[in-house]
Each structure stands twice: as structure tokens, then as C-alpha cells.
N, C-alpha and C positions, 0 to 999 in steps of 0.2 A: 547409491552402492557405484562402484567403478563400471564406468560401463567398457573398459578397456580390457581385452583378453589378457591374463597373464600367459608368463613364460608356460606354465605346467599346463594351462587351457589349451595354448596352442600345441603342444607337444600332444595333448590328449586327441587335436581334433588329426593329427596327422596319424596317431594309433588306428583312429575311428575311417580315416582312408585306407589305411594299410587293410584292416580287417573286411572293408567292402571290397578292396579290389581282389583280395584270395578267395573269400567266401561268398560273394554274393554271386550266384548263378548265371551267367552269361545271358543263359535263354531267358530266365526270369527278367533280368534287367531289359534286355531287349522287349519282352512284352509290355512292361510298364512303359518305354520310351515312347512306342510307336502305338499307344493307346490301345493295345489288344485286350481283349477279356482275360480276367485271373478266375480260375476254377477254386475251388475248395482246397483241392491238393495243392496247389500252387502258392496260396497263403499258408497252408500248413508245414509245408518245406522250407519256407523262410522262418516261420515261427519256430520251427526245430532247432534251425541255424544258431539262429539268436539264442536261444534257452541252452543250447549247447556250451555257447559262450559265457551264459550268464549275463546276456545283456537285453535279453526279452523285457521283462520288467524294469525299463531303464530308472523309473522315479518310485520305487520301492525299496524300502529301507535293507539293510543287509538282512537283517533277522526274520524277512519274511520271504528271503530268495531272492533279492533284487542286488543290485552292485554298490548299492549307495552313492551313487552322483549326487553330486551337487545340482542345482537344478541350471546351471550353464552347462554344466555338460552334458546334461539332457535335451540342453536346446542345439547345441553343437552335434549331437548326435542325431538329433532329430533331421535338422538341416541337412546335413552329410549326406543321409539315408536318401531324403529326395533328391538331392544332385544328383546320386548315384543310380537312381532311378529303380530303389529297392520298392519292393511291394509294401504298400503302408501296413502298419499293424492295427488289426481291428481293434478297437477301444472298449468293447462293452465289457468283457471279462478284465483285461489287465488294469485300462484306463478308467472306467467306470466304478465297476461291481468290487474289483481290489481294494480300492481307497475307503469304500463304505464299509465294506467288513473289517477292515483293519481300525475303523472309527467305533465302530456301531456293533459289529460283529463278537459274538461270545467265544473264549477259547477255544471251544468245540469248533465251531463254526470256523474260524481263522485255519486252525489246524486240516480241517476237512478238504475246505473248498481253495484255500489260495494254492497247495500245489497244482492242486488240478487246474487250475488257471494257467500254471507255469508251463506244467508237461504238456499242454492238449489235451487231456483228459476229456475238458468240458468246453464246450464252445457257446459262448453266451449271445444271447440278444437281448434287446430292451423293450421293456412293457410298460409304456409310459401313455404315447397316445392314444384317445379313443376318436369316433366319427364326432362326438360334441365335448372333448376335452383335449385340445391342441395346445395353443399355447396359454389358453385359460386350463392349465393341466389340474388345478384343482376341483374342478367341475366333475371329475372323473366317475363313474358308476358301477365299474367292474366289479364285482362285489364278493367277496369271502364271508361266507359264515363258519363260525366256530361250532365242530360237533366231535367232541371228545376230542381225542388225540389229531385230529385233521382240520384243516380249513375246506370247505367246499367252496367252489369258486365259479362265479356264472358271470360271463360278460365278453366284452371283446375289446381287442387293441388293436391299433390300425398303424400303417407305415412302418411295418416294423422290419427294420433293415437285416439283412441276409438270415432272415426268420427260418426259411427252408435249409439252411445250413446247420441249425443252432440245436444243439441239444439241450439247451436249459435256456430259461429266460428269466430274468428279475423283474418283476410286476408293484406296480403300484395297485394297492384295492382298498375298497372302502368297505371297511370293519365296522363303522358307525356310520348313524347320518345324526347323530347330535353334536350341537356347537355350529361354529363356523366352518366352511366348507374344508378347509385347509386340515382339520380336526376331523379324526375318523378315517384318516388315511392310514394303510400300513404297507409294508414294505415285504415281500414273499419272494421266495426263490422256486419256480416249477420246473419239472420235468416236462420236456415237450413231447415224450413218448407216455405222458400219461393219458388213460383214457378218456377222451373229450375234448381232448385238444385239436383243433383243424386250425390248417394251415392253408392259406388260399393264398395265388399270387395275385401282385399289382403290377401291370405293365405301365412300364411309365412313358413318356414323350420320347425319349433315345431308343424305345424299344426293347428295354432292359429288363429283367425280373432280378431286380434289387430289393423292393420290399414288398410288404404281406401285408394280409389281414390276420390276425390270429383269436380264434372264438374258443372260449372254455364252455363246456356244457358239464356240467356237475364233477369238477375237477378235484380230484381229492389230494389235498398237499397237506404233509407233514408238519405240526407245530412246530417241530424244531427247523424247521426252514422260514421262521419269521427271523427277520432282520432288525434288532431293536424292541421297541415296546409296539405291543399293539396300541393302534390309532394314534400311534408317533410318528407314522415313518414319511412323515413332510420333511424332518429334519434330514432323514437321509436323501430324500428327493432333493431337496436343496444343495445339500453337500455334493452330491452327484453331478448335479448340474452344474455347479464350478467347475469342474473338470472337464465337462462336455462343452461347455461354452469358449472357455479358454483355447481348449483343443480345436475348436473350429475356427480360429485365428489361422489355423493353416500357414505358420510362416515357411517350414519346410515346401509345402507342394506348390505354394506360390511362388516361392524363389525360382523353384525347377521350371513352373512354369513360364514364367517371364524370361529366362534363359530359352525354350523353348520358342516365345511368341519372339523374342532378338531375332535368333535364325531362321524362323517365316521371313520378317522383314527384310534381313539381307537377303534373303535368296528371292525374294518376290519383285518385280520390276515395274515401274511406271515411268512412261516417259522416256525409256531407257536408261532410267537410274533407279537403283535399290530403293524399296519403299521405305527405308531407315531413315532416307536421305531427304523423304517428304517433309517439310517443316511442320504441317499439321498433323501429320501421325507422329512423326519425332518428340512432337509436344504432349501429346497423350498417351505415350510411351515413357515421358518422362516423369511427367506427373503420377504417372501408376508405380513409377519405382520410387520415388519420393516417397508417397504415403505407405508403399511398404516398407521402406527403411526405418521411418518414423513409427511403423505396429512393431518392427522388431525388438526396438528401444522398450516400448512401451510392454512389449508381451515378457522380456527380461524381469522389468519391474514388479509386474503380477506374479510372476513364477517363484522370484525371490520373496513375496508377500506369504504367497501360499509355501513355499518351504520352510518360513517361520512359523508357520501354523496358521496364518492369516485367513479368512474368507476373503477375497475380495470381489465382493459382488457386483458394485458399478463397473468396476475394472474387465472384469470378466466381459461382462455386458459390453462393454465396449469396444473389447477386441474381437467380440463376434460381430458387432455390425462390422466394423472395419475390414475384418479378415475376410468376411463374405463377399462383401462391395468389391474388393479389389478383387478376389479371385474371378468373380462373373465379370469385371472391366477386362481382365487378363484375356478370358475367353470370347468377351466381344471384339476385344482388337485382333485378335488370331482370325476371326470371321471376318472383319472387315480386310484382314491383309491378303487373306487367300481369294477374296472376292467371289466370281462366279463356282468357284472349285469347291468352296464352304458351303453349297445348297444342296449339292447331291447327296441323300446319307443311307449308304448300303449297307446293313445291319450287319450282315455276312462278313463284311471287309473287316471287323474288329475281331474275328477268329483268325487264331495263330494257323499260318498255313493257306491262308486265302488264297485261291488263285483264278480268281473271277477277274470280270472288265476293270480296270484301273478308274480310280475316281481321281484322277488329279494325281497331282504331285504324293511320295510315298508318304507325306507328315499331314495331309489333308484329310486322310480317312478318320479319326477320330475327333477332327475340329467340332463339327455339328453336333455329334453326341455330347462331348463336353461342354458346349454351350448349354444345350438343352439340361440336361444333368444338373447341370450348375445353377438354373432357374429356382432351384429348391432352397442352396445354401440360406438365403435371405428369411425361409417360413422355418425349415425344421431347426431344433433346438430352442425353440422360443422366438417366434416371429420379431424381426428387429424392431417393430413397430412397440412391440410388447419390451423390447431391452430398454427403447428410448425411455420407456415410463418407468422401468426398475431404476433406471440412472436417474432419471426427475427425483423419483422417491429417496433413493440412497444419499441422493446430495442436499437436498432439501430437508431430509428427515422426516417428511408427510408421514 
């Protein structure tokens, strides 16, 4: 593929920048820029603005309500949105479930669920990980037994991101114990308001309620909410994980974070000069920037392959590894740049309108929280150790 942007693609970049200048609310951008907490209404507001323009599902084809962009246009939009400090687009409905429904869903499922993802009627969360089945996802035990026109679900999911906001959850459940453990898994869509669903918060190192435990006790799910064939949900799972792991590369957020890190390095002084002039720090900064540039090229190649219908398993795992490591390195360098100001962590300082005791420069408040939160990146979506095994098996055809 040609790695140079065409004149049409550069014109599209300017169109995106103009849209962001005109339509991105300043208060939302300021919240993102300063690391303040975003509430559901903040994310829903931006979702609505994008959907009004027809740009919410940027990678969906026109027939399903997307803009029909090329993979390069989608990548440009993601990067420019991050650099403008737009709220992130939650991936669960639009980037995970949506593609699965397009590939494996029935016509009735597509006609019903896809428009509800677009207009925000349904907020989705992901029911994959369990206490004994994280990176080894095929070991899941959450069971669904068919009784007439319903499945009855019992079991537990964990690390369910934003499950406390979600209306519905897409779940991997075990419908058979016969054969290999990858067999006998099915893909179900479950209403979070169903009797027997319980959500419990998990408070993370950064003090945030971002993830949850979800318990299912005799939860009845209509059979028509089965996506794909019974006992063949592993195909849906693998297809979805390709999209998730490619998204975890986080090109746009990493570019925005790198710009932010550079501004910190220019502001902080050591021995009377900016930290950015320190040879050791500048070398680490240059290395992470080079790695990010390399990953941008690889990401475009993987997206182009996915756009042609390929399932780039090893490549998406590579992106997941390098993307998460780069983001962790950027936050680690930000802590190093701030020195003693990176140590205090006042959770309330991340709320909009905080008027308490200052905790160093105004850009210092989110640094410690971001560092702690990003520790999880190399674990979720399949730990990086597991990703290396996937790459080895795919390349050596084991």
C-alpha cells in the first residue's frame, strides 16, 4: 500500500478538523484535555453529535448507517479526534458487537440491533472475562441451558468495563461441555435489566469505578438473542477480538498523550533548563516517538488488510503489544517529568469544578491516575504474554 496520503485524504483531514472546531463542545474538550472524569451524559452528548453528522460508526458500510469511509479515512478521523481532545468513542457497541452482527447476525438481528447502536438506544458492555477465564478465555464456565424459547444463564463475568452504565451485555456462555473447550461456547445478547442480573463495582488502583463484576442467576434470555450458531460462538469471539486488539493500539490517544508529554517536558525545568533539553530524557522521548511512528505504519497495513476482509490475527496481536507498551511508557515518562508533583493523588481533583488544594501545576492532577490506570493495558484484551504465543503459533503455523 502507498503510505503517503493522497490529496483527497488530506482534504478529508481538513474537513474533519473543521468539524471538530465547530461541533466539539469546548467544555467536553477541556475535560478530556485536563484528564477530568467523563460521565455517561458527556459521552452520550458527543455520540449524538457524531451520529447527527453520520460519523459515529466511522468504519461501518453505508448500508448499515456508516459513512462508508476507507480505512485511511477512519484512521485520520481517529487521530484528529484524539488530538482535538474529543471524548473517546466507546467501542463495545459500535466497534465490537456491530461488526459481529454484520458478519454473523440474522437479517432480523441486524435490522433491530444495529440502528439502536447508532442512535444510542442501547449502551453495550462486554461479557467475556471470568475469574478463572481471562486470557485463557476458552476456559469460561458461565453456562446457558436452553429451556424452550429461552436460555437460562447462570455464572459470573468480571472486569466488565462501564457495566454500571450499560443497558445490555454481549456474552460468551457455555452451552455444551463436549469436545474441545473452544467448542460448546455460544454468543448471547442479554438485557442488563433482566431479573437475576447483579452488577457490583470494582474500584481500581486509581480510585475509579470503571469496571465491575456481573452475576447471572437464572437469567432468562430469548433464543432469538443468540448470534450465530449454538456452540459455535468461538468464531464470533475471535472475530470480535481482532477488532478489539487492533483498537487497543490506541494510535490517536498515544499521539495526543505524546504531545501532552512534550508540553510537560518543555514546562518542567532541571538545573535551569527545560527537561526536554536533558539528553537522557530527550533520548527516551525520541525512542517512544520513533516506536509510535513505526506502529502508525503497521496499523494502516493491518487496517487495510481488515478492510479487504482478512482477519489479521498475528498482526493485531503485534499492535496490541506495542500499542499498550508505548502508552505505558508515555505515562511513565510523564511521571518522571513531573518529579514530586506526580506523587500526590487527589481523586477529587479529577472532578470538573474542583476548587480544593492545588496538587502542583494544573496539568499534574491526572498524571498519577493515568499511570495507574494504564497498568492494565498489557493485561486486558488478552495479556501481552498470550499475544506473543498467538504470534508464535500463527507465524510458525503450530
